[in-house]
VEXTI-720187 format. One record per residue: x, y negated, z negated of N, C-alpha, C in turn; residue number from 0. Coordinates in steps of 0.1 Angstrom, whole numbers, always signed. Atoms other than C-alpha are relative to their C-alpha. Example, Ala and Ser with C-alpha at 12.3 -4.5 7.8 and 13.67 -1.06 7.14 Angstrom:
BEGIN
+9; +12; +0; +123; +45; -78; +9; -12; +0; 0 .
-9; +11; +0; +137; +11; -71; -8; -11; -8; 1 .
***
This chain:
BEGIN
-1; +14; -5; +286; +702; -664; -11; -3; +9; 0 .
+12; +3; -8; +255; +687; -650; +3; -11; +10; 1 .
-1; +11; -11; +254; +667; -618; -12; -8; +0; 2 .
+11; +10; -1; +233; +636; -617; -3; -5; +14; 3 .
+4; +4; -14; +215; +630; -585; -8; -13; +0; 4 .
+7; +13; -2; +202; +596; -573; -9; +1; +11; 5 .
+10; +0; -11; +171; +592; -553; +2; -12; +9; 6 .
-2; +10; -10; +180; +571; -523; -10; +0; +11; 7 .
+10; +0; -11; +155; +560; -497; +7; +5; +13; 8 .
-6; -4; -13; +161; +576; -463; +4; -12; +8; 9 .
-5; +11; -9; +181; +555; -439; -9; -1; +12; 10 .
+9; +2; -11; +158; +540; -414; +8; -3; +13; 11 .
-8; +3; -12; +171; +539; -378; -3; -14; +4; 12 .
+2; +14; -5; +177; +505; -364; -9; -1; +12; 13 .
+9; +0; -11; +150; +494; -341; +7; -4; +13; 14 .
-6; +3; -13; +158; +493; -305; -2; -15; +4; 15 .
+2; +14; -4; +164; +458; -291; -11; -2; +10; 16 .
+11; +2; -9; +134; +443; -274; +5; -3; +14; 17 .
-5; +3; -14; +137; +442; -237; -2; -15; +3; 18 .
+0; +14; -3; +145; +408; -224; -12; -3; +11; 19 .
+11; +3; -10; +115; +392; -206; +5; -3; +14; 20 .
-4; +3; -14; +117; +391; -169; -7; -12; +4; 21 .
+5; +13; -5; +113; +356; -156; -2; +2; +15; 22 .
+3; -1; -14; +96; +357; -123; +3; -13; +7; 23 .
-4; +12; -7; +110; +333; -98; -12; -7; +6; 24 .
+12; +7; -5; +85; +306; -90; +1; -2; +15; 25 .
+1; +2; -15; +74; +303; -54; +3; -14; +4; 26 .
-3; +14; -3; +89; +272; -37; -11; -6; +8; 27 .
+11; +6; -8; +56; +267; -18; -7; -11; -7; 28 .
+7; +10; +8; +41; +247; -46; +8; -14; +1; 29 .
-8; +12; -1; +70; +222; -46; +0; -6; +14; 30 .
+0; +5; -13; +71; +220; -9; -14; -7; +3; 31 .
+13; +7; -2; +33; +212; -8; +0; -13; -7; 32 .
+1; +13; +7; +37; +185; -35; +9; -10; +7; 33 .
-8; +10; -7; +66; +168; -17; -6; -4; +14; 34 .
+6; +4; -12; +48; +170; +16; -12; -9; -2; 35 .
+11; +9; +3; +17; +154; +1; +5; -14; -4; 36 .
-6; +13; +4; +38; +127; -15; +5; -8; +12; 37 .
-6; +7; -12; +56; +119; +18; -12; -5; +9; 38 .
+11; +5; -9; +23; +117; +37; -7; -12; -7; 39 .
+6; +12; +7; +8; +93; +10; +9; -12; +2; 40 .
-9; +11; -1; +39; +72; +12; +0; -6; +15; 41 .
+1; +5; -14; +37; +70; +50; -12; -7; +3; 42 .
+12; +7; -2; +1; +61; +50; +0; -13; -7; 43 .
-1; +13; +7; +8; +34; +24; +9; -10; +7; 44 .
-10; +9; -6; +38; +19; +42; -2; -3; +14; 45 .
+3; +2; -14; +25; +22; +77; -6; -14; +3; 46 .
+5; +13; -3; +4; -10; +76; +11; -11; -1; 47 .
-11; +10; +1; +34; -30; +63; +10; +0; +11; 48 .
-9; -1; -11; +56; -16; +90; -6; -6; +13; 49 .
+7; +6; -12; +30; -25; +117; -1; -15; -1; 50 .
+0; +15; +1; +27; -60; +103; +13; -6; +4; 51 .
-14; +5; -3; +65; -65; +105; +2; +2; +15; 52 .
-2; -2; -14; +65; -50; +140; -7; -11; +8; 53 .
+7; +10; -7; +38; -74; +151; +5; -14; -2; 54 .
-6; +13; +3; +54; -104; +134; +12; -3; +8; 55 .
-12; +2; -8; +86; -98; +153; -1; +2; +15; 56 .
+2; -1; -14; +70; -97; +187; -7; -13; +5; 57 .
+7; +11; -6; +55; -122; +211; -14; +5; +3; 58 .
+14; -4; -2; +17; -122; +216; -2; +5; +14; 59 .
+2; -5; -13; +20; -117; +253; +5; +15; +2; 60 .
-5; -14; -1; +41; -85; +249; -9; +9; -8; 61 .
+9; -8; +8; +17; -72; +223; -12; +5; +9; 62 .
+11; -4; -9; -11; -71; +249; +5; +9; +11; 63 .
-5; -8; -11; +12; -56; +276; +4; +14; -5; 64 .
-5; -13; +5; +26; -28; +254; -5; +2; -14; 65 .
+5; +0; +13; +3; -23; +224; +4; +13; -8; 66 .
-3; -12; +7; +14; +13; +216; +14; +2; -3; 67 .
-14; -1; +2; +51; +7; +214; +3; -1; -15; 68 .
-2; +1; +14; +62; +15; +178; +11; -11; -4; 69 .
-9; +11; +3; +90; -11; +181; -5; -13; +6; 70 .
+4; +13; -6; +86; -48; +189; +2; +0; +15; 71 .
-1; +0; -14; +79; -49; +226; +10; -10; +5; 72 .
-9; +11; -3; +97; -82; +229; +4; -7; -12; 73 .
-4; +5; +14; +117; -92; +198; +0; -15; +1; 74 .
+1; +14; +1; +110; -127; +187; -3; -4; -14; 75 .
+3; +6; +14; +110; -147; +154; -9; -12; +1; 76 .
+9; +12; -2; +85; -172; +168; -11; +0; -10; 77 .
+11; +0; +10; +58; -160; +144; +4; -7; -13; 78 .
-5; +6; +12; +79; -169; +114; +3; -15; +2; 79 .
-3; +14; -2; +90; -202; +130; -13; -8; +0; 80 .
+13; +7; +0; +54; -212; +136; -5; -2; -14; 81 .
+5; +1; +14; +46; -205; +99; +7; -11; -7; 82 .
-8; +11; +7; +74; -228; +87; +0; -13; +8; 83 .
+1; +12; -8; +66; -254; +114; +13; -3; +7; 84 .
-13; +2; -7; +100; -249; +132; -1; +2; +15; 85 .
+1; -2; -14; +85; -244; +166; -9; -11; +6; 86 .
+8; +10; -7; +72; -270; +191; -13; +6; +6; 87 .
+12; -5; -6; +38; -268; +207; +2; +7; +13; 88 .
-3; -6; -13; +53; -260; +241; +6; +14; -2; 89 .
-6; -13; +3; +73; -231; +226; -11; +10; -5; 90 .
+11; -9; +5; +42; -218; +208; -9; +4; +11; 91 .
+8; -4; -12; +21; -219; +240; +7; +10; +8; 92 .
-7; -9; -9; +48; -201; +259; -1; +15; -6; 93 .
+1; -13; +7; +46; -172; +233; -15; +4; -3; 94 .
+14; -3; +3; +8; -173; +231; -4; -2; -14; 95 .
+2; +2; +14; +9; -186; +196; -9; -12; -3; 96 .
+8; +11; +4; -10; -211; +176; +7; -13; +1; 97 .
-6; +13; -2; -4; -247; +185; -4; -9; -12; 98 .
+3; +8; +11; -20; -260; +153; +11; +1; -11; 99 .
-11; +0; +10; +4; -270; +125; -5; +6; -13; 100 .
+3; -7; +13; +4; -251; +92; +8; -6; -11; 101 .
-8; +6; +11; +14; -270; +60; +2; +11; -10; 102 .
-2; -12; +8; +28; -238; +46; +4; -3; -14; 103 .
-5; +2; +13; +46; -252; +16; -11; -6; -9; 104 .
+11; +5; +7; +15; -271; +6; -9; +11; -5; 105 .
+8; -11; +4; -5; -239; +6; +6; +9; -11; 106 .
-7; -7; +10; +22; -222; -14; -2; -6; -14; 107 .
+2; +8; +13; +20; -249; -41; -14; +2; -5; 108 .
+14; -1; +5; -18; -247; -42; -2; +14; -6; 109 .
+2; -14; +5; -17; -209; -46; +7; +2; -13; 110 .
-7; -2; +12; +9; -211; -73; -7; -8; -12; 111 .
+8; +8; +10; -11; -238; -92; -12; +8; -4; 112 .
+13; -7; +3; -43; -218; -90; +3; +13; -8; 113 .
-3; -12; +7; -27; -185; -101; +5; -3; -14; 114 .
-5; +3; +13; -9; -202; -130; -11; -5; -9; 115 .
+11; +5; +8; -40; -220; -142; -9; +12; -5; 116 .
+8; -11; +3; -61; -188; -141; +7; +10; -10; 117 .
-7; -9; +9; -34; -167; -158; +1; -5; -14; 118 .
-2; +6; +13; -26; -191; -186; -14; -1; -7; 119 .
+13; +1; +6; -63; -197; -193; -5; +14; -5; 120 .
+5; -13; +4; -72; -160; -193; +8; +6; -12; 121 .
-8; -6; +11; -43; -150; -216; -4; -7; -13; 122 .
+2; +7; +13; -51; -177; -242; -14; +3; -5; 123 .
+13; -1; +5; -89; -175; -244; -4; +15; -1; 124 .
+3; -14; +2; -92; -137; -238; +7; +6; -12; 125 .
-6; -5; +12; -67; -130; -265; -8; -4; -13; 126 .
+8; +5; +11; -88; -151; -290; -13; +8; -1; 127 .
+13; -8; +0; -120; -133; -280; +3; +14; -3; 128 .
-3; -14; +3; -104; -99; -281; +4; +2; -15; 129 .
-3; -1; +14; -90; -105; -316; -13; -2; -8; 130 .
+12; +2; +8; -124; -117; -328; -8; +13; +1; 131 .
+8; -13; -1; -141; -85; -314; +7; +11; -8; 132 .
-7; -10; +7; -114; -64; -330; +0; -1; -15; 133 .
-2; +2; +14; -113; -79; -365; -13; -6; -7; 134 .
+12; +6; +7; -145; -99; -372; -12; +9; +2; 135 .
+11; -9; +0; -172; -76; -381; -12; -6; -7; 136 .
+12; +6; +5; -208; -88; -386; -11; +9; +6; 137 .
+12; -8; -4; -243; -74; -381; -2; -3; +15; 138 .
+2; +1; -14; -247; -67; -344; +12; -3; +8; 139 .
-12; +4; -7; -211; -73; -335; +3; +10; +12; 140 .
-2; -10; -11; -209; -40; -315; -10; -2; +11; 141 .
+10; +2; -11; -241; -49; -296; +5; -12; +8; 142 .
-5; +12; -7; -226; -83; -287; +12; +4; +9; 143 .
-12; -4; -8; -194; -66; -275; -4; +8; +12; 144 .
+5; -8; -11; -213; -40; -254; -7; -9; +10; 145 .
+7; +9; -9; -234; -68; -239; +10; -8; +8; 146 .
-11; +7; -7; -202; -87; -231; +7; +9; +11; 147 .
-6; -10; -10; -187; -56; -214; -9; +3; +11; 148 .
+9; -3; -10; -218; -52; -194; +3; -9; +13; 149 .
-4; +8; -12; -204; -80; -172; +9; +7; +10; 150 .
-8; -7; -10; -180; -55; -157; -8; +7; +10; 151 .
+9; -7; -10; -210; -38; -140; -7; -10; +10; 152 .
+6; +10; -9; -221; -71; -123; +9; -3; +11; 153 .
-9; +3; -12; -207; -74; -88; +3; -15; +1; 154 .
-4; +14; +0; -188; -106; -83; -8; -8; +11; 155 .
+8; +6; -11; -209; -113; -51; -13; -7; -6; 156 .
+12; +6; +6; -239; -120; -74; +2; -13; -7; 157 .
-3; +12; +8; -221; -148; -93; +5; -11; +9; 158 .
-6; +10; -8; -208; -167; -63; -9; -12; +2; 159 .
+9; +11; -2; -239; -188; -57; -2; -8; -13; 160 .
+1; +8; +13; -245; -198; -94; +13; -7; -3; 161 .
-13; +7; +2; -208; -206; -97; +2; -12; +9; 162 .
-1; +11; -9; -209; -227; -66; -9; -12; -4; 163 .
+9; +11; +4; -239; -247; -78; +6; -7; -12; 164 .
-6; +7; +12; -222; -253; -112; +12; -8; +4; 165 .
-12; +8; -4; -189; -264; -96; -5; -13; +8; 166 .
+5; +11; -8; -209; -287; -72; -5; -11; -10; 167 .
+6; +10; +9; -228; -303; -101; +11; -7; -9; 168 .
-11; +6; +8; -195; -309; -120; +9; -9; +9; 169 .
-8; +8; -8; -181; -326; -90; +14; +5; +3; 170 .
-13; -6; -1; -152; -302; -87; +2; +7; +14; 171 .
-1; -6; -14; -157; -291; -50; +13; -5; +6; 172 .
-12; +3; -7; -125; -291; -30; +11; -4; -10; 173 .
-10; +3; +9; -102; -291; -60; +6; +13; -6; 174 .
-6; -12; +6; -78; -266; -76; -7; +4; -12; 175 .
+7; -3; +12; -95; -269; -109; -14; +7; +2; 176 .
+13; -6; -4; -129; -261; -93; +2; +14; +4; 177 .
-2; -14; -4; -115; -229; -78; +4; +8; -12; 178 .
-5; -8; +12; -99; -218; -111; -10; +1; -11; 179 .
+9; +1; +11; -127; -227; -134; -8; +13; -3; 180 .
+8; -12; +4; -150; -196; -131; +7; +11; -6; 181 .
-8; -11; +6; -122; -172; -140; +11; -4; -9; 182 .
-11; +5; +8; -100; -194; -161; -1; +3; -15; 183 .
+2; -1; +14; -115; -188; -195; +2; +14; -5; 184 .
-1; -14; +4; -120; -151; -199; -8; +9; +9; 185 .
+7; -10; -7; -131; -119; -182; -3; +12; -8; 186 .
+3; -11; +8; -147; -88; -196; +12; +10; +0; 187 .
-11; -9; +0; -117; -67; -185; +11; -4; -8; 188 .
-11; +6; +8; -91; -90; -201; -3; +2; -14; 189 .
+4; -2; +14; -110; -89; -234; +1; +14; -4; 190 .
+0; -14; +3; -114; -52; -233; +14; +5; -1; 191 .
-13; -4; +0; -78; -47; -224; +8; -3; -12; 192 .
-7; +5; +12; -64; -68; -253; -6; +6; -13; 193 .
+7; -6; +12; -90; -55; -278; +5; +14; -3; 194 .
-5; -13; +2; -77; -20; -273; +13; +0; -7; 195 .
-13; +1; +7; -42; -31; -284; -2; -5; -15; 196 .
+2; +5; +14; -55; -52; -314; -6; +10; -9; 197 .
+6; -10; +9; -75; -23; -327; +11; +9; -6; 198 .
-11; -9; +5; -42; -3; -331; +10; -7; -10; 199 .
-9; +7; +9; -25; -30; -352; -5; +3; -14; 200 .
+5; -2; +14; -26; -20; -389; -5; -12; -7; 201 .
+5; +11; +8; -47; -42; -411; +9; -5; -11; 202 .
-9; +3; +11; -20; -40; -438; +9; -12; +3; 203 .
-9; +11; -4; +2; -64; -418; -7; -13; -2; 204 .
+7; +13; +1; -25; -91; -417; -3; -2; -15; 205 .
+2; +2; +14; -33; -85; -454; +13; -5; -7; 206 .
-13; +5; +6; +4; -90; -463; +2; -14; +4; 207 .
-1; +14; -4; +4; -122; -443; -9; -9; -8; 208 .
+10; +8; +8; -27; -134; -462; +6; -3; -14; 209 .
-6; +2; +14; -9; -128; -495; +11; -10; +0; 210 .
-11; +10; -1; +20; -149; -482; -5; -14; +2; 211 .
+6; +13; -1; -4; -178; -478; -2; -5; +15; 212 .
+2; +4; -14; -8; -177; -440; -15; +1; +3; 213 .
+14; +1; -3; -42; -187; -427; -4; +10; +11; 214 .
+4; -9; -10; -63; -166; -403; +5; -4; +14; 215 .
-5; +6; -13; -54; -189; -374; +15; +2; +1; 216 .
-15; -2; +0; -17; -187; -384; +4; +15; +2; 217 .
-3; -14; -2; -18; -149; -385; -2; +3; +15; 218 .
+2; -3; -15; -32; -148; -349; +12; -5; +8; 219 .
-10; +5; -8; -5; -171; -336; +14; +4; -4; 220 .
-13; -3; +4; +25; -161; -357; +3; +15; -2; 221 .
-2; -14; +3; +19; -124; -363; -6; +9; +12; 222 .
+7; -9; -10; -6; -109; -337; +6; -2; +14; 223 .
-5; +3; -14; +5; -127; -305; +14; +5; +2; 224 .
-13; -5; -2; +42; -119; -310; +1; +15; +1; 225 .
+1; -15; -1; +33; -82; -315; -6; +4; +13; 226 .
+7; -4; -12; +12; -83; -283; +7; -5; +12; 227 .
-7; +6; -12; +39; -95; -259; -1; +10; +12; 228 .
+1; -10; -11; +38; -62; -239; -13; +0; +7; 229 .
+13; +1; -7; +1; -61; -232; -4; -14; +6; 230 .
+3; +14; -5; -1; -99; -227; +8; -2; +13; 231 .
-8; +1; -12; +27; -97; -201; -6; +8; +11; 232 .
+7; -9; -10; +9; -68; -183; -12; -7; +5; 233 .
+12; +6; -4; -24; -86; -183; +3; -13; +9; 234 .
-4; +12; -7; -6; -118; -171; +4; +4; +15; 235 .
-4; -4; -14; +9; -100; -141; -12; +5; +8; 236 .
+12; -4; -7; -24; -83; -131; -9; -12; +4; 237 .
+9; +12; -3; -43; -116; -134; +7; -9; +10; 238 .
-6; +8; -9; -17; -135; -115; -1; +5; +15; 239 .
+1; -6; -13; -17; -110; -86; -15; -2; +5; 240 .
+14; +1; -4; -56; -110; -85; -3; -15; +4; 241 .
+3; +14; -3; -57; -149; -85; +7; -4; +13; 242 .
-8; +3; -12; -30; -151; -58; -7; +6; +13; 243 .
+6; -7; -12; -49; -126; -35; -15; -4; +2; 244 .
+15; +3; -2; -84; -141; -40; -2; -8; +13; 245 .
+3; +6; -13; -100; -152; -8; -14; -6; +1; 246 .
+13; +5; -3; -137; -155; -7; -5; -12; -8; 247 .
+4; +11; +8; -143; -178; -36; +8; -13; +4; 248 .
-7; +12; -5; -115; -203; -25; -5; -4; +13; 249 .
+6; +4; -13; -130; -202; +10; -12; -8; -2; 250 .
+12; +7; +2; -163; -214; -4; +2; -14; -5; 251 .
-1; +13; +7; -150; -242; -25; +10; -10; +6; 252 .
-10; +9; -6; -120; -256; -6; -3; -3; +14; 253 .
+3; +5; -13; -125; -277; +25; +12; -7; +7; 254 .
-11; +7; -5; -92; -296; +30; +13; +6; -5; 255 .
-13; -5; +5; -55; -290; +25; +3; -4; -14; 256 .
-3; +4; +14; -57; -307; -9; -2; +12; -9; 257 .
+2; -12; +9; -70; -274; -24; +0; +13; +7; 258 .
+0; -13; -8; -67; -248; +4; +12; +8; -4; 259 .
-11; -9; +4; -47; -218; -8; +5; +8; +12; 260 .
-7; -6; -11; -25; -196; +12; -8; +11; +7; 261 .
+8; -11; -6; -49; -167; +17; -11; -6; +10; 262 .
+10; +6; -9; -75; -191; +32; +7; -6; +12; 263 .
-7; +6; -11; -49; -209; +53; +4; +9; +11; 264 .
-4; -10; -11; -41; -177; +72; -9; -1; +11; 265 .
+10; +1; -11; -72; -184; +92; +4; -10; +11; 266 .
-5; +10; -10; -52; -212; +110; +4; +8; +13; 267 .
-5; -8; -12; -37; -185; +133; -11; +7; +7; 268 .
+11; -6; -8; -72; -173; +143; -8; -11; +7; 269 .
+7; +11; -6; -83; -208; +153; +6; -3; +14; 270 .
-5; +1; -13; -74; -203; +189; -11; -2; +10; 271 .
+10; +1; -11; -92; -210; +222; -3; +14; +5; 272 .
+3; -13; -6; -109; -181; +239; +10; +5; +10; 273 .
-10; -4; -10; -82; -182; +266; +12; +6; -7; 274 .
-12; -4; +6; -53; -178; +242; -2; +12; -9; 275 .
+3; -10; +9; -69; -155; +217; +7; -2; -14; 276 .
-6; +1; +14; -56; -148; +181; +15; +0; +1; 277 .
-14; -1; +1; -20; -155; +173; +4; +11; -10; 278 .
-3; -12; +9; -13; -120; +159; +14; -1; -6; 279 .
-14; +0; +5; +24; -125; +156; +1; -11; -12; 280 .
+0; +10; +11; +20; -157; +135; -8; +4; -12; 281 .
+9; -5; +11; -9; -142; +115; +7; +10; -9; 282 .
-7; -11; +8; +12; -111; +105; +12; -6; -7; 283 .
-11; +7; +7; +42; -133; +97; -4; -7; -12; 284 .
+5; +7; +12; +22; -155; +74; -5; +10; -10; 285 .
+6; -10; +10; +5; -125; +58; +12; +7; -7; 286 .
-12; -6; +7; +39; -108; +51; +6; -10; -10; 287 .
-6; +10; +9; +53; -140; +36; -9; -2; -12; 288 .
+10; +1; +11; +21; -144; +15; +0; +11; -10; 289 .
+0; -12; +8; +23; -109; +2; +13; +3; -7; 290 .
-13; -3; +5; +60; -108; -4; +2; -3; -15; 291 .
-3; +3; +14; +61; -126; -38; -8; +9; -9; 292 .
+7; -10; +9; +34; -103; -53; +6; +14; +1; 293 .
-7; -13; -1; +52; -72; -39; +12; +0; -9; 294 .
-12; +0; +8; +84; -83; -56; -4; +0; -15; 295 .
+4; +1; +13; +66; -92; -88; -5; +14; -6; 296 .
+5; -13; +4; +49; -58; -90; +11; +10; +0; 297 .
-11; -10; +0; +81; -39; -81; +8; -1; -12; 298 .
-8; +2; +11; +99; -55; -110; -7; +5; -13; 299 .
+8; -3; +12; +71; -49; -136; -9; +11; +1; 300 .
+9; -11; -2; +54; -18; -123; +1; +10; -12; 301 .
-1; -9; +11; +68; +4; -151; -6; -5; -13; 302 .
+6; +6; +12; +58; -20; -178; -15; +0; +1; 303 .
+15; +0; -1; +22; -22; -164; -5; +14; -3; 304 .
+4; -14; +2; +19; +16; -164; +1; +4; -14; 305 .
-2; -3; +14; +33; +20; -199; -10; -7; -9; 306 .
+9; +7; +8; +12; -7; -213; -15; +5; +1; 307 .
+13; -5; -2; -20; +6; -198; -2; +14; -7; 308 .
+0; -13; +7; -12; +41; -211; +0; -2; -15; 309 .
-1; +2; +14; -4; +27; -246; -14; -5; -5; 310 .
+12; +6; +4; -37; +8; -247; -12; +10; +1; 311 .
+11; -10; -1; -57; +40; -240; -9; -1; +12; 312 .
+8; +1; -12; -70; +30; -206; +4; +11; +9; 313 .
-4; -11; -8; -70; +63; -188; -7; -1; +14; 314 .
***
């Protein structure tokens, strides 16, 4: 009787389990340093606003007697009352404040009209120019676009005198439209900002719209603009804030309350006699009130602004 043997491979021993990696505990010093730096930056950023509020809630006489006090040396709402015209001349003199009247609501209306005109004009005309640069290709189109963007390198101080001469020749001195006209149509930044978004829109969408019988103009208004709501809103917010805070150009063009905006009107509180000095409490109160709408606007739309800038590729 023969026994049949089978050739079986030798049994391989099971590999030993790999040792688990040792995770080294991160040092907390990096996080501590980051938080410390962020707190310092926040304090440096918020300190001017706190000092403005502290000055606005003080009397001018107490500011000179105790200038280093971190709290209002003598609490008073007289600065805000003078801004809104709720204080008599005798009360203003008693606190060392401005005795001139400030037509605050008129200046608010002028600033709102100016910012609205500039924002609406830039959004409309810059969108059309950006779409043209993004889609209409012709010989030398890139050269024209680069030449247009070169305007970003021209300091605004160089254009003040030519713009002033132009506005004077047009008879628009001391008018809201005259202040808004130089920046109401388009700016290189606005065109560049929107063109970055239009370049990312697939051409197939426009070709499908053309097959449906929509004209080029209809595609722009019915297809492109609805898709560009996010960057348009972001550009509108940035433009509105810049127009609201503009100072030097409105100072050159406006001479009366008919066109004087809020930033220029703040100089009312510096128009004091040498004996009384500057009405610092009223000036800081008016400055806080003027900055408050833009701070609220930016606080509500800060996330959208950051997201839209990142989406458009502006690093």
